[in-house]
N, C-alpha and C positions, 0 to 999 in steps of 0.2 A: 593648529586649532581644529577641533572636531567640527563636522558640519552642524549648522544651527537649524537647517530646514530639511525636512524629508517629505517626499511625495511618493505615495504608494499607489500603484495602479491595480485596482480590483478589490472589491469588498467580499471576496470569498473567504474560506477558512484560512488560506495562506496569507492573504492581505491583512485580515483581522488579527491573525497571530503576530505578524510582523509589527503591526501598529501597537499592539498591546505590550509586546516585549520592549519595543522602543520607549513607550511611555513609562514603563517600569524602570528602565535602566538609564535613559538619557537624562541630562540636566533639565530642570523644571522650565528653563527658558526655551527649550527646543520646540519648534513648531512642526507638528506632524499633520499632513493633509492626506486623506484617503479618498481616492476617486473611484466611484462606482457608476457604470453606465446604466444599469437597470434601476427599477424603483424599489429595490429591497437589497439588504445585505444577506450574506450566507452562501451565495454561489449555488453549487450543486446541492448543498444541504438544505432541504426543505421538507417539513412534515405537514401532513394533512390528516384531519380526523373526518371519517366518512360515515354516514348513516346514523340511525337512531342510537346505535350502540357506540358511536364515536370510535370506530376501529381506526387504529393508527397506521397510516401508510407513509413510507419514506420515498420521496422522489429520487433521492440520491443514496449514498451509502447507508447501510443499516447497522453495521458493526465496525469496530476498530480492532486492530491487532496491537497488543502491547509489546512490540518488538522494535529494536533499533532505536536510533535517536528520535525519529519522528514520532513514534508511539509514546516515548517517554515525555516528550515535550507536551503532548496533549494531556497526559496525566498530571504533569506539573501545573499546567494551566487550570485543570479541573480542581486541584487541591487549593491553589491560591485564590481561585474565584469562589471557593467554598461550595462547590457543587459535587464534591467527591462522594457525598452521601447518596447521590442519584445514580452512581455507577452500578450497572448490572453486569457482574462478571460471570463468564461462562467457563466452568472448569474444563481442563484439557481432556478429561474422560467423558464429558457429556456428549450425547448423541449429536447435538447440534455442532459440536466442534470436530467430531470424527467423521461425519458424513457430508459429502459434497455432491451436488447434482447439477447438471446442465440440461436444458431442454433442447434435444437434438434427435432426429430432425423434427419429429412430432410427438416425442414422449420424453419423460424424465430418464436420464441416464446417470447412474451412479459413477463417480470418478474413483480411480484407485486411491486407497487410503494408505495408512502407515504400515498395515500388515502386509508382509511381502507376498505370501501365497494368495491372499484374496486380491491383492493388487495385480498379480500376474493373471489370475482368472478374469478379472474385470477388463484388463487390457485386451485379452484374447477374445472376449465376447463383445467388445465395443468396436464397431467398424472403423471409425475415423482414427481411434488410437492404434488399432492393429495396422492400418495402412500407413501410419506414421512411424512405425518401428524402424523401417530401413533408413529413414532420414535421421532418426535419433542415433542409430548406430554409426551413420556416416558423419554426424556433426563434428566429432573431434578432428576430422581431416579437412574441413572447410577452411579455406584461408581467411585470415583476418581482414577486416575492412580498413581503409585508410584511417590514420589516427585522428584526422580532423572531421570525420564524417559523423554527423548527428542525425541518425535515422529515426523514423517513427518506430513505435513498438511493432507495428505490422511489418514494416520493412525488415527489421532486425530478425524477427522470428521466421519470416519467409526465407530470408537469405541463409540462416543457419539451420533451419529445419525444413518446413514446407508451408505453403500458403493455407492449406486446410487447417493445420494446427493453429495458425494465426487467426483464421476466420471463425473457427468453432470454439476452441478451448480458451485461447488467450483473450479473444474479444469478450467472451462471457466473463472471464476473470476481471478484466479491466472495467467492464460495465458494473460489476458488483462492487469493486473496490473504489473506483474513481468516478463512476457514472460518466465515463468519457469514451472517446473514439480512438481505437487503436491506430487509426491512420493519421491522427492529428497529434497524439501525445508523443513527446520525445522519449526515446528509450533511455538515453543518458540521464534525463531528469527523473523519469518515473520509476525505472528499475535499475538504479545506479549500480547495485551490487552485481547483478547479472551482466550488465554492460561491462563492468570492470573485469569480470571473469574472462571475457574474450581478450581484453587488453593484457591481462597478466598471465593467463594460462594458455591463451590461443584457442580456448574452447569452453563453452558453457558446461558441458558434461565433465570435462577434466576439472574445472573449477569447483563444480558441485561435489565431486568426490575427493577433492584435495584435503589433506589433513592440516594444511597450513592456510588458515583463513586470511583474507586480505586485511592488512592492518588499517586501523582507523587513524584519522589525523589526530594530532595533539589536541586541537580545539574540540573535536567531537568527544574524545576521551574525557576531557575536563568537564564538558557538559553532562555526560552520562554519570560521571562520579558525583557531580554537584546535585543533579536531580535525584539520584538514588539516595543520597544522604539526606536531603531535605524532605523526602517523601517516604521515609522508612516504613511506616505502618501501611501505607497504601501499596508499596512495592511488595510487601509480604503477601498481600491478597492477589495482586496482579501476576506475580511470578508463578502462581498455580493456575493461571487462566490462559485459555487459548484466544479468547475474544472478549470484548466487552462493549457495552452500549450504555445509553442513559435512559432512565425511566422517563417516559413521556417525551 
């Protein structure tokens, strides 16, 4: 007999998503309780309008990436909640999608993009990236961690590369994507595909250049197939996009 009662800890986007999908798929007699410690739902996601022009500021993530199962689940929810009309898609060739910057140490620094030659030039002219080149070259020869070790994002990147890369680049990335702390977030849960590269290939670099991508589970493949089929029109738009957000 399936469980009749569920308790979900946390009313952030993950907890709300879990509760919504349970309510959608579980029998009508199922009791779902969601517990949230603060006085509002949404977790890191919070928007504020400031000043007489009501300029929109996001306290948490500003954009979403329509990739892998997590990205598809958000699109599936948007469609079923009838807010897909509010999606603001950013094409892959848009400047906002092709240019990335971090503030280091006291100025904006452009990160290497998809163009090989401009990426090489940017790496050679950016001090912390240039200093990290030896650790990137050395990474394939770093031995694997014990199989049961669940490191923080910071611990994983420091062990396989170096601490400066974790403190400067990865910390900025994690703040932008998760509005979280690299020293507290689990590598296995946050960057599962990169975590699995070490387990399967013995190296992040070798995994990134492998022509044999890591297989998805049967359950994930079924989810991806179902979501893609049920949201065909929306998928046609999103497949041409690098990022998306919601109006307002």
